N, C-alpha and C positions, 0 to 999 in steps of 0.2 A: 147623785146616786142615795137611794135612801139607805137609812143606819135601819139593821135587820138586829133582832133581839136575839140574845144565845140562843134559844129556844128554833128561832127559824133559821140559824144556821146548822145547829144540829139536824133538823129535819132533811135541810138540801142536801145535807154532808152523806144520810141517811141514803138519800135518794138517789144519790150519785153511785153510792158503794154497790146497791144492788144493782143499778143500770151497768156498772161495768161488770160486774158477778153473770149476769146474766149475757152481757156480749161476749165476755172468755167462756162460757158454758157451750156458746153457740158456735165459737169460734172451734172449742175445743171437737165436738160433736163433728161440723164440716169435716175437718182436720182428717178426724178419726173414721169417718165414710169416705174419704174422696183416697187417703194416702195407701192403703193397702193395695185396694185396685190400680191407683198408679204404677205402685210399685209393678206388680204382678205384669203391666202392661209394658211397664218398659225393661223389665226382663226377658219379655219375649220379643221386644224391640231388638236387643243386643243379642240374643238367639240366631234371629233372623239377619240379621247385618254379620255377625260371624258366617253364615251361610252365604251371603251374596257378594259383600265386599273383600275387599283386597284387604292385606295386612296393615298398609300403611290407613287406610281409612279406617278399619277397624278397632285402630288404638284412639281415633279421637272419641268415637261412639263410645268406646270401652268407658274412658275417661269422666268424659257427660255423664253416662247412664250412671256410674258409679259414686260420682260426686252427689247426682240427685237423689237417689235411693239411699244412701248413708244419711244423708242431710232429712229426708223423710224420717228413717227409720230414729233417728236421733232427735225430733219433735216428737214423732209417739213414746220413745221413752221417759221424755219429758213430762209428757203429760199423765202418765200412767202412775212412774212410779218418782216423789220426790227426789231432789240428790243427797246421797248419802253424808252426812254428818260426821266428820274425823270425829274418830276416842278421841278420849281424855289422854292417853298416851300419846297420838299421832299427834296432840297438840301442845304436849309437854315437850316432845320431843324436838317439835318447831324451833317452842322459844328458849329451850336449849342451845340447840343449833345456832339459831340469831346471839344471846348473847356470847356465845365462844367467839362467833364472827366478831362481834365489837369488840370482845377485849383484844384479838389478836390483832386489828386492825391499829387499837391504841398503842400496844405493845411494838407492833411494827416502826409507829413514827417515833418512838421514843428510840429506839434500837438505830435508827435510820440515823437520827439526829446525834446519838452518843458516838456513833461508827464516823459522821461527820467531823466531830469536835475531835476526837482520836486522832484522824487523819491530819487535821490542821495544825495539831499539837505535834505531829511526828515532825513534820515538815517544818516545822518553826523556828527553824535555824535561819531558814532564808528572809532575809529583810522586805523584797517586794510581795509575799503576802500580805504583810502586816503595815507596810510603811511608814509611816511616824507616830501609827497607835501602841499601844502597848502590847507585849505579848499576852497568849491568854492562858490566866491563871491555872495552877492543876487542879484547883475544887470546882473549877466553874463546873464540872458534871456533876458534880455532887447537888452544887444552887440548883441547877436548872430541874434535875430530878425531885427536888423537893418542891419546886413551884408548879411542875406538874400534877404531884400527890393532891396538892390544894384544892 
């Protein structure tokens, strides 16, 4: 494989980008030209089906036609209008929501640990819980919380 210089690589990239742009424009032209007549034919087919078919068969035809029609409408919409960017307020709200959820998850795991320790201390009179080990210290919860804050 021959080594290419930076200028040759840039020229190849520019050529590929222009070919890609032409291909996308050609595709948009063809879809835009054929989509609206296709939608009209499908709606006409649906109207004719409603006249001739029974209700059981009409449900199937309606499902197929509506799915394809909505797909074509979405393609046309994406081609003509770029998607709306979320506003700064929406982004800030999303970030705040994520931060609150993260904090709640962290706090709930700490609360679960504390509740488990308190439960273990409340039934600490039973030797079957501890076996040969020593009983839990009363300051253990404080030590665990201090380690969690670090």
